[in-house]
ROGUMAR-923867 format. One line per 8 residues: number of its first residue (from 1); for each residue x, y, z of C-alpha. Coordinates in steps of 0.001 Angstrom, whole numbers, plus 524288, in hexadecimal, padded with zeros to 5 digits. Last residue first. Layout:
<atoms>
NUM) X Y Z | ...
</atoms>
This chain:
<atoms>
406) 374AE 609DF 3848E | 3823E 60AFA 38049 | 38B15 612F1 38891 | 39847 6196F 38664 | 39E06 6232D 39003 | 3AAEB 62A4B 38ADC | 3B25B 630B1 39495 | 3B8FC 63B16 3897F
398) 3C717 63BEA 38318 | 3C937 630B6 37B3F | 3B848 62C72 37B66 | 3B649 63571 370D7 | 3BFC2 62B99 367C3 | 3B95A 622D2 36D88 | 3A9CF 62584 369AE | 3A6FB 61B7A 35E77
390) 3B155 61082 3630A | 3AAF4 61049 36F81 | 39D7E 6107E 36CCF | 3A00A 60509 3648F | 3A333 5FFCC 36F12 | 397CB 6022E 37860 | 38E81 5FE38 36BD5 | 39731 5F0A9 36BA2
382) 39666 5EF25 379EA | 385D6 5F21F 37BD1 | 384DA 5E7C6 37055 | 38B26 5DD21 377AE | 39060 5D37A 36C65 | 38933 5C658 36A09 | 38C6E 5C958 35A05 | 37CAC 5CB7A 35914
374) 37C81 5D5FC 36187 | 37C33 5D480 371DB | 37794 5DD4F 37AD2 | 36649 5DC4B 37922 | 36646 5CF00 37B2A | 359AD 5C60F 37B90 | 35363 5D075 372FB | 3470D 5D735 37818
366) 34E93 5E61D 37A82 | 355D3 5E67F 36CA0 | 3628D 5EF7E 3710B | 36544 5FD67 36A73 | 37159 6025D 37057 | 372BB 6131F 37188 | 37F3C 616E3 36F9D | 38407 620D9 37A99
358) 3923F 62821 37B1B | 395BA 62FBE 3873E | 39F8D 63B28 388B1 | 3A336 63E4B 394DD | 3A3B3 64EF1 396AB | 3AD94 655B2 39EB7 | 3B511 65BA8 3919C | 3A928 661F0 38DBA
350) 3ADCC 66B67 38217 | 3B576 66014 37B63 | 3A998 653B4 37FAF | 3A117 65D78 37743 | 3AA11 65D62 36CA3 | 3ABB1 64D48 36B85 | 39FD5 64BE4 36D24 | 39B98 65128 36069
342) 3A79B 64AA7 35AB4 | 3A2A5 63F3B 35EEE | 394EC 6411B 35A41 | 398CF 6469A 34F5A | 3A1CE 638A1 34876 | 39665 62F86 35228 | 38DE2 63654 3469D | 398FF 6344C 33B42
334) 39918 624B8 33F39 | 38C6B 6235E 341C0 | 38BB6 61A0F 334F9 | 3894F 60CDA 33BF4 | 381CF 60E47 349CF | 38B74 611A7 35679 | 3814C 61E54 3574B | 388CF 626E0 3621C
326) 3803B 62D5A 36D7B | 38998 635F8 37542 | 386DD 63C5D 381DF | 39057 646D4 388B2 | 39160 644B5 3957C | 390C6 6511B 39F37 | 39C6D 65A0B 3A136 | 39BFC 667B6 3A23F
318) 38F03 666A5 3A638 | 3933C 66324 3B410 | 39A3D 66E54 3B524 | 38FE1 67833 3ADD8 | 385E2 670B2 3B9D0 | 39068 6740A 3C3F8 | 3932F 6827D 3BECE | 39ECD 685F7 3B7F8
310) 3AAC3 689BC 3BE0C | 3B2F4 694D4 3BACA | 3C184 6957D 3C0F2 | 3C951 69937 3CBBC | 3D49D 692D0 3CC9C | 3D648 68BDD 3DB51 | 3D4ED 67DC8 3D361 | 3DF9D 67F7A 3CB0B
302) 3E9A1 67DF8 3D6B5 | 3F62C 6838F 3D3BA | 3FEB7 683E9 3DE6A | 3F9C9 6774B 3E4C0 | 3F72B 67208 3D823 | 40434 673FB 3D06F | 40A7A 66E90 3DE40 | 40155 660C4 3D9C8
294) 406B2 66006 3CAE3 | 41534 66334 3D27D | 4134A 657C4 3DC3E | 40DE2 64C2F 3D492 | 40027 64710 3D37D | 3FD56 639C2 3DDAA | 40185 62F67 3D9A1 | 3FAA9 622F5 3D26A
286) 3F380 62766 3C8A0 | 3F09A 61D38 3BCA4 | 3E240 6235B 3BCFB | 3E501 630C4 3BD5B | 3EC5B 62EB7 3B10A | 3DE9F 62FA2 3A8E0 | 3D50B 624D4 3A8C5 | 3C811 62649 3A1E6
278) 3BCA2 61E77 3ABE3 | 3B465 61519 3A24C | 3B7C7 60CED 3A8D3 | 3B575 610F4 3B679 | 3A79F 61507 3B0E2 | 39E83 61648 3BE0E | 3AA45 61DA4 3C604 | 3AD79 623BB 3B6EF
270) 39FF7 62671 3B500 | 39D6C 62D88 3C223 | 3A9A0 6341F 3C0C9 | 3A203 63AC7 3B4A3 | 39643 63E4A 3BB7C | 39C45 64397 3C5B1 | 3A0AB 65068 3BB2F | 3ADCB 653AD 3B77D
262) 3B604 64A89 3BB62 | 3C18A 6500E 3C0C3 | 3CC78 65818 3B99E | 3C2FB 6649A 3B9D1 | 3C2E1 664BB 3C932 | 3D1D3 66777 3CD1D | 3D845 65CD3 3D54B | 3D3E3 64F9B 3D11E
254) 3CD83 646F6 3D943 | 3C2E4 6435B 3D118 | 3CBB6 6416F 3C629 | 3D350 637B2 3D15A | 3C86F 62F0E 3D45F | 3C5D3 62B01 3C5B6 | 3D105 628EC 3C190 | 3D4D6 622B6 3CDA3
246) 3C693 61BA5 3CB67 | 3C968 61621 3BD8A | 3D948 611DD 3C01C | 3D53D 60931 3CA17 | 3DC68 6095F 3D7D4 | 3E367 5FC41 3D9C2 | 3EE93 60584 3DD30 | 3E8C5 609FF 3E8E8
238) 3EDFC 614C7 3EF79 | 3F664 61AD4 3E3D8 | 3EB2D 6178C 3DBC2 | 3E163 62041 3E23F | 3EC44 62B8F 3DD79 | 3F027 63251 3E99F | 3E6AB 641AA 3E7CC | 3E9C4 64BF0 3E127
230) 3F157 6585D 3E949 | 3EEA6 66775 3E565 | 3E148 66989 3E8C9 | 3E06F 65C1F 3F12E | 3E9B3 66449 3FA10 | 3DD01 66DD9 3FF21 | 3D854 663FA 4070C | 3E456 664A5 40FD0
222) 3E271 670FD 41128 | 3D60F 67053 4149A | 3D8BD 6665A 41EF0 | 3CDEC 65BA4 420C0 | 3D7B4 651DD 41A45 | 3D22E 6458F 418B6 | 3DB0B 63EDF 40DA5 | 3DAC5 6465F 3FFD8
214) 3D9C8 63A9C 3F820 | 3D0F2 6338C 401CA | 3D59A 62448 403B7 | 3CCA0 61859 403C2 | 3D2E4 61605 3F5CC | 3C63F 61401 3ECD7 | 3BD1F 61B10 3F7B4 | 3C65A 62661 3FB9D
206) 3C8D9 62998 3EA5B | 3B941 628D1 3E78F | 3B721 63185 3F1E0 | 3C38F 63972 3EEF7 | 3BCD7 63AAC 3E178 | 3AEC8 63CEA 3E5D9 | 3B640 64A40 3ED82 | 3BA6A 64D6E 3DFED
198) 3AED5 64B22 3D9DD | 3A974 651DC 3DFD5 | 3AFD6 65F55 3E1AE | 3ADFF 65B99 3CF89 | 3A17E 66343 3D1FF | 3A656 66F02 3D5C2 | 39F1A 679BB 3DD08 | 3A66F 67B3D 3E977
190) 3B250 6816F 3E5A8 | 3B8AF 687A0 3F17E | 3C70E 68377 3EF56 | 3C669 675C6 3F8A7 | 3BA9E 67111 3EE6D | 3C2D2 6748B 3E41E | 3CC23 6694E 3EA05 | 3C207 65FCF 3E93D
182) 3BD30 65A9C 3FA1B | 3BB53 64E00 3FE56 | 3C5AD 64B4A 409D0 | 3C23F 65772 40F64 | 3B216 656D4 410B3 | 3AD77 666AA 409E3 | 3ACFF 66FD8 40D5E | 3B557 67B4F 40943
174) 3BA36 68659 40FDB | 3B79E 695EB 40B69 | 3A89F 69364 4124F | 39A4C 69BDC 410E4 | 39923 69D22 401B6 | 3A105 6912E 3FED9 | 3962F 6890B 4076B | 38A7F 68F69 4049B
166) 38D35 68C99 3F372 | 38251 692F9 3EEDD | 37672 68A2B 3E69D | 37791 6887E 3D990 | 381F0 67F94 3D8C0 | 38150 67769 3E3A7 | 38FA7 675A7 3EE8E | 38DE9 66A22 3F837
158) 395C3 66C61 4044F | 3876D 669C9 40B8F | 3822A 65FE5 401CD | 38146 6533A 40AF7 | 37FCA 64754 403CB | 38102 63FED 3F4B2 | 37AC4 6359E 3F225 | 38066 629E3 3EB83
150) 3790F 62029 3E4F1 | 37950 612CC 3E827 | 368FE 60E28 3E899 | 36C49 60D1F 3F5B7 | 36F97 61C37 3F616 | 37D96 61DDF 3F861 | 38249 62ABC 3FF42 | 38B3D 63313 3FEE0
142) 39201 63E55 40920 | 398BF 63737 410E0 | 39FF9 63248 4055D | 3A7B5 63E6D 40161 | 3A06B 6496D 3F9C2 | 39FFE 65685 3FE36 | 3A00B 66020 3F3AB | 39221 65C3D 3EF7C
134) 391A0 66543 3E2A6 | 383E6 666CB 3DD10 | 37D37 66D25 3D298 | 374CA 6621E 3D135 | 37E22 65AB2 3C743 | 38739 65C97 3CF05 | 37F59 6542D 3D7B0 | 37CF6 647DB 3CF19
126) 38A90 64891 3CAE7 | 38CE6 647D4 3D9EC | 383BF 63A2E 3D9E4 | 388C9 634B8 3CE04 | 396E0 6365F 3D461 | 39353 62F39 3E245 | 38E63 6232D 3D9D5 | 39A3E 6243F 3D15A
118) 3A35C 623EF 3DDA9 | 39C2F 61A0C 3E480 | 39D93 61250 3D83F | 3AB52 614E8 3D5D9 | 3B050 61432 3E3CE | 3A86A 60329 3E583 | 3B1E6 6019F 3D7F4 | 3BD31 60541 3DBA3
110) 3BA61 5FAD5 3EAF4 | 3BA2C 60397 3F6B3 | 3C536 608AA 3FD16 | 3BE10 60BE8 4086A | 3B466 602AD 40EB3 | 3B2AE 60C0C 41BF6 | 3B11C 617A7 41499 | 3A299 6109C 40D8C
102) 399EC 61469 416C9 | 39CC6 62469 411F4 | 39764 61F7C 40520 | 38B23 621B5 40D38 | 38029 61831 40D4E | 37116 618FB 40770 | 36489 61C92 40B02 | 36607 62A53 40855
94) 35CE3 633F7 411AD | 35853 63D8F 40BB2 | 3597D 64ADA 40E48 | 3551E 65379 41883 | 35ED2 65F5A 41A1A | 35D98 6674B 42826 | 35C14 676AA 42EAA | 3549A 67826 437D8
86) 34F8F 684AB 43A62 | 35430 69247 43373 | 35D63 686C3 42BF2 | 35160 684CF 423A4 | 35097 673DB 42371 | 3525B 66A85 41734 | 349E7 65FC2 41136 | 34ADE 655D2 4077F
78) 3565E 653F2 3FF26 | 35707 64850 3F970 | 36505 64149 3FCE2 | 36EBB 64363 3F012 | 3710A 63946 3E4CF | 36552 63486 3E3F6 | 35EF0 64225 3DE7E | 35D1E 65030 3E078
70) 3657D 65CE3 3E57D | 35F24 668E7 3E89B | 35A67 667D4 3F5FA | 36725 662E4 3FA8B | 36ECB 66DBA 3F49B | 3696C 678F6 3FDCB | 36837 674A6 40C2A | 374CD 66D1B 4078C
62) 37C5A 67ACC 40708 | 37565 67F78 4151F | 37A88 6741A 41B6A | 387A2 6764F 41569 | 38755 68678 41AFD | 38383 67FC6 4278C | 38EAA 675E2 42960 | 397D3 68095 424A9
54) 3927E 68891 42EE7 | 39735 67D46 439C6 | 38D83 67F40 44567 | 3932E 68392 450A1 | 3864E 68E15 452BB | 37E31 68389 44E97 | 3796D 67C99 442EF | 37E64 66DF2 44141
46) 376EF 669D0 4337D | 3687C 660C9 43381 | 368EC 65846 4284F | 35CAD 64F4E 427FE | 35B83 6421F 42279 | 34F63 63A6B 41BD7 | 34B24 62CC6 4177A | 34096 62D53 40E02
38) 33130 62E26 412C5 | 32F12 63B90 414E6 | 3212C 63FE1 419A6 | 32428 63CBF 42871 | 330BD 642A1 42AA1 | 33DD3 639DD 42D15 | 34C25 64071 431D7 | 35A4E 637C2 432A4
30) 3620F 64337 43713 | 36F3C 648FB 4322F | 376F2 65196 43A24 | 37F37 65DC0 43534 | 38CAC 66476 431FA | 395FF 65BA0 43B77 | 38EB7 650D0 43809 | 384D5 64793 43FCA
22) 37DDB 63D90 4376C | 37085 6355C 43A7E | 36992 63DBF 44444 | 35C8E 634F2 4454D | 34D71 63880 4443F | 34CE9 64472 44101 | 33E6E 647B3 43C13 | 33C0F 65235 4300B
14) 33195 658D8 430BB | 336E4 66515 431BE | 3418D 661CC 439E7 | 33AA9 65782 443CF | 342BD 652BE 45128 | 33FDA 643A1 450DC | 3503D 6412E 45670 | 35337 64DD3 4585D
6) 361C2 65662 454BA | 35A42 6637D 451C1 | 364A0 66BF5 449B9 | 364E9 67949 44FDA | 35EBF 685CD 44A2B | 3629C 690B1 44589
</atoms>
């Protein structure tokens, strides 16, 4: 097995090593060029040898398997890979942007900034999950932002692909991840739940909005396992001015039981982008951690350890769709709206994680001077939204409701 070469100017399969930009514990990261390629590129070369960490080699193999199957603006573009029998490497697009790690010196950030950052990351995670991948190492150093604003997820060495062998789980018994961000189920060896990424994002939101990590910095497995039964201090105990809607979101992400978190990253992104529509519960007002009785019950009767059948990643995402209903607000449509309401209610009863979205088309005159006001000077779009709210108020009582006029 060849050792990686670290000399600028060396050519590997047509790629010229220009300069080393990062040297981590598991790999070297080089800026490379190739005559037939104009986009900026990075080459990742693992540290291999007799003293190499076996986990580093296996995680590199996982990244070689996963990256070619990913696409879109939320991940770096895959370009090439080298075989371990000659020279192992991965070449990807060098994202022209900044890493989230650079914001740590400014913590805590304003709540609006935290929500905006979190929403962008959640959108990227939703796209990744729909490509059958759970990242499992969401943290500031693995998140970048393009100049156009989109979040980019990097480093897939610890990730799980729903349609590929999980080499990390096959080769090692200990859980792998970054200690402050690992979910309770990861500590138990569960690696195929996309809600683990939402837990990590909840840690990030908590940290960026308070300046304090919810579970500390413990690297010992014994200390990390406390999050199986111990909830974090509510942010409002640390910052009395903490927004109720943001605490609702953060504590929901940090629920110990995955079923109590957001079903999908898309729904989390929606709430972060629409704080006025966040459904507040007792979480939003909490000032103290759970009482000792609840902690002890979790400690000695942890439901996470119970074996249960889990749906495939795609099936789990499909169980939390957005149900879109087209509503006619014209006179004489009461019976139709009642039928739509009843049908939507039956659908939502079978899909409790779904979100209801009511739509109505507002036809506007494109050649008039003012398309937004009616003959009484009232805003047509606002009037139409008010009508939708009146018609579907009953359906909204138990569901998150998105209303949009187009």
